[in-house]
C-alpha positions in Angstrom: -28.2 29.3 37.2 -25.4 26.9 36.1 -25.8 23.2 36.7 -22.7 21.4 37.8 -22.2 17.7 37.2 -21.7 15.5 40.3 -18.1 14.5 41.0 -17.0 11.1 39.7 -16.3 8.3 42.2 -12.6 7.9 43.1 -12.4 4.6 41.3 -13.8 6.0 38.0 -11.6 9.0 38.2 -8.4 6.9 38.8 -9.4 4.6 35.9 -9.9 7.6 33.6 -6.6 9.1 34.5 -4.8 5.8 33.9 -6.5 5.5 30.5 -5.4 9.0 29.6 -1.8 8.3 30.6 -1.7 5.0 28.6 -3.1 6.8 25.5 -0.5 9.5 25.9 2.3 7.0 26.3 1.1 5.0 23.3 0.8 8.1 21.1 4.3 9.2 22.1 5.8 5.8 21.3 4.0 5.6 17.9 5.1 9.2 17.1 8.7 8.4 18.0 8.6 5.2 15.9 7.4 7.2 12.9 9.9 10.1 13.5 13.0 7.8 13.6 13.0 7.1 9.8 12.6 10.8 9.1 15.4 11.7 11.5 17.6 9.0 9.9 16.9 10.4 6.4 17.8 13.9 7.5 20.9 12.6 9.2 22.1 10.7 6.1 21.3 13.6 3.8 23.7 15.9 5.7 26.4 13.3 6.5 29.8 13.2 4.6 30.6 10.1 2.5 33.2 9.0 5.1 30.4 8.5 7.7 28.2 6.6 5.3 31.0 4.2 4.4 32.0 3.7 8.0 31.2 0.4 9.6 30.2 2.1 12.9 26.6 3.4 13.4 26.5 7.1 13.9 23.5 8.9 15.4 25.0 12.3 14.5 27.3 13.2 11.6 31.0 13.9 12.2 30.5 17.1 10.1 27.4 18.7 8.6 27.9 18.9 4.8 25.9 19.9 1.7 27.9 17.7 -0.7 25.1 15.3 -1.1 22.8 18.1 -2.3 25.5 19.3 -4.6 25.7 15.9 -6.3 21.9 15.8 -6.6 21.7 19.2 -8.3 24.1 18.0 -11.0 21.0 16.1 -12.3 18.0 17.9 -13.8 16.2 18.0 -10.5 14.4 21.3 -11.3 13.0 19.8 -14.5 11.8 16.7 -12.7 10.2 18.9 -9.9 8.4 21.1 -12.5 7.1 17.9 -14.2 5.9 16.5 -10.9 4.2 19.8 -10.1 2.4 20.2 -13.4 1.2 16.6 -13.4 0.2 16.6 -9.7 -1.7 20.0 -9.9 -3.7 18.8 -13.0 -4.4 15.4 -11.4 -5.6 17.1 -8.2 -7.9 19.5 -10.1 -9.5 16.9 -12.3 -9.7 14.2 -9.6 -11.2 16.4 -6.9 -13.7 17.8 -9.4 -14.8 14.4 -10.6 -15.0 13.0 -7.1 -17.1 15.9 -5.8 -19.6 15.7 -8.6 -19.9 11.9 -8.4 -20.2 12.1 -4.6 -23.0 14.7 -5.0 -24.8 12.5 -7.4 -24.7 9.4 -5.2 -25.6 11.3 -2.1 -28.3 13.7 -3.2 -29.7 12.6 -6.5 -32.3 9.8 -6.9 -32.0 7.6 -10.0 -32.5 3.9 -10.8 -29.7 1.6 -10.0 -27.9 4.2 -7.8 -27.0 1.8 -5.0 -26.0 -1.0 -7.3 -23.7 1.3 -9.3 -22.2 2.7 -6.1 -21.5 -0.8 -4.8 -20.0 -1.8 -8.1 -17.7 1.2 -8.0 -16.6 0.3 -4.5 -15.8 -3.2 -5.6 -13.1 -1.8 -7.8 -11.1 -0.9 -4.7 -10.4 -4.6 -4.2 -8.6 -4.8 -7.5 -4.8 -4.5 -7.2 -3.3 -1.6 -9.1 -0.8 -3.9 -10.8 -3.7 -5.7 -12.5 -5.0 -2.5 -14.1 -1.6 -1.4 -15.5 -1.7 -3.6 -18.7 -5.3 -2.5 -19.7 -4.4 1.1 -18.9 -1.2 0.9 -20.9 -3.1 -0.5 -24.0 -5.7 2.2 -23.6 -3.3 5.2 -23.5 -1.3 3.7 -26.3 -4.5 3.3 -28.5 -5.4 6.9 -27.7 -2.0 8.1 -28.8 -1.0 9.4 -25.4 1.9 7.2 -24.7 5.0 9.2 -23.7 3.0 12.4 -22.7 1.8 13.9 -19.4 -1.8 13.0 -20.3 -0.9 9.3 -20.1 -0.2 9.8 -16.4 -3.0 12.3 -15.7 -6.1 10.7 -17.3 -5.9 7.3 -15.6 -5.9 9.1 -12.3 -8.8 11.4 -13.1 -11.1 9.8 -10.5 -10.8 7.4 -7.6 -13.3 5.1 -6.0 -12.2 6.0 -2.5 -12.5 9.7 -3.3 -16.1 9.3 -4.5 -16.9 7.2 -1.4 -15.4 9.9 0.9 -17.3 12.7 -1.0 -20.6 10.8 -0.7 -20.2 10.1 3.0 -19.5 13.7 3.6 -22.4 15.0 1.6 -24.9 12.7 3.2 -24.4 14.9 6.3 -25.7 18.0 4.5 -29.4 18.5 5.3 -31.7 17.9 2.4 -33.8 20.9 3.6 -31.0 23.3 2.4 -31.1 21.8 -1.1 -34.9 21.9 -1.2 -34.8 25.6 -0.2 -32.3 26.3 -3.1 -34.6 24.5 -5.6 -37.6 26.4 -4.4 -35.7 29.6 -5.2 -35.2 28.4 -8.7 -31.7 26.9 -8.6 -30.9 23.9 -10.7 -28.8 21.0 -9.7 -25.5 22.4 -10.8 -26.2 25.8 -9.4 -27.3 24.2 -6.1 -24.0 22.2 -6.1 -21.8 25.2 -6.8 -23.6 27.8 -4.6 -24.8 25.7 -1.7 -23.1 22.3 -1.4 -19.5 23.3 -2.5 -19.1 26.1 0.1 -20.0 23.6 2.8 -17.4 21.1 1.6 -14.2 23.0 2.4 -12.9 20.2 4.7 -13.8 17.6 2.1 -11.9 19.5 -0.6 -8.9 19.8 1.6 -8.9 16.1 2.4 -9.3 15.0 -1.2 -6.7 17.5 -2.5 -4.1 16.4 0.1 -4.7 12.6 -0.4 -4.6 13.0 -4.2 -1.5 15.2 -4.0 0.3 12.6 -1.8 -0.7 9.7 -4.0 0.3 11.3 -7.3 3.5 13.1 -6.1 4.8 9.7 -4.8 3.7 7.6 -7.8 6.6 5.8 -9.3 5.5 2.7 -11.3 2.9 4.2 -13.7 5.0 7.3 -14.7 8.0 5.1 -15.2 5.9 2.9 -17.5 4.3 5.5 -19.8 7.0 8.3 -19.8 9.7 7.3 -22.3 11.5 10.7 -22.5 13.8 11.4 -19.6 13.0 15.1 -19.8 9.4 14.3 -18.9 10.3 12.2 -15.8 8.8 13.1 -12.5 10.8 13.5 -9.3 10.1 10.1 -8.0 11.1 8.5 -11.3 14.2 10.6 -11.6 15.4 9.4 -8.2 16.6 6.2 -9.9 19.3 8.1 -11.6 20.9 8.9 -8.3 21.9 5.2 -7.9 25.2 4.2 -9.4 25.7 1.1 -11.6 27.3 -1.0 -8.9 26.8 1.0 -5.7 24.1 3.1 -4.1 24.8 6.7 -3.2 22.7 6.8 -0.1 23.6 10.3 0.8 22.4 11.7 -2.5 19.3 9.4 -2.4 18.3 10.7 1.1 19.0 14.3 0.0 16.7 14.0 -3.0 14.1 12.2 -0.9 14.2 15.0 1.7 13.7 17.6 -1.0 10.7 15.6 -2.4 8.8 15.3 0.9 9.1 19.1 1.7 6.0 20.1 -0.4 3.9 17.3 1.3 4.9 18.4 4.8 4.1 22.0 4.0 0.7 21.1 2.6 -0.2 18.9 5.5 0.7 21.6 8.0 -1.3 24.2 6.1 -4.4 22.0 5.8 -4.2 19.9 9.0 -7.3 21.5 10.5 -9.5 20.8 7.4 -7.9 17.4 7.0 -9.1 16.3 10.5 -12.5 17.9 10.0 -13.0 16.2 6.7 -12.4 12.7 8.0 -14.4 13.4 11.2 -17.5 14.7 9.3 -17.3 11.9 6.8 -17.8 9.3 9.5 -14.5 7.5 8.8 -12.6 6.6 11.9 
């Protein structure tokens, strides 16, 4: 026999409906505010130069044109895209692997000084990235990596936030499952790869997506350590779209539109795991 909950008082029901309406309206306003810059970028990317040089604001181009994209592809865009892809894929693979292993150690292994080391690692999140650029530059130069892809990849091989996120997620995995694996004779690494890792699909999706977004959009560090224009990433190559005295906004927006397409596709593919990963990590 099913048990039905008693009906809510009219005042509580009205208050709940008002709250739902206010949340919906707030979400719609915030979504619209975030969509306007994207709409403007698409608008400028397909607008002719005459519209861009006009003094009147246009919310729709007088004619849809691909001239801005044609000017962009006169540059080595495919080379920059391939460089960005290679660097980003390697950074994602190395960073996610390191973050998962470190998060597993902090969450499920007992060793002396674990909490102190974890807090010390978290404290590095308060250090601005600009402060670390000079020591990192000296380090990669001393290692003979200056001017190569590895000068971009290795400094991003792990992140404090990624380790923190992995630890918080793995704390929710019951210890009884790991104890059962150990009783069956599995070591720590085998337990990680056969038991823990299959349960961390949402976490892997979140870490991969966040790392991809961060590295794909990185500008300052690749510009600092890549001296050969043939090795430039897409974000660094975007500076060549600007003229010496004027800015070609149509070409800039066209290249920016092309650069965000991989991120949009990845987010749409992993949206479900992305939400689950943050929800199960306890981060609101």
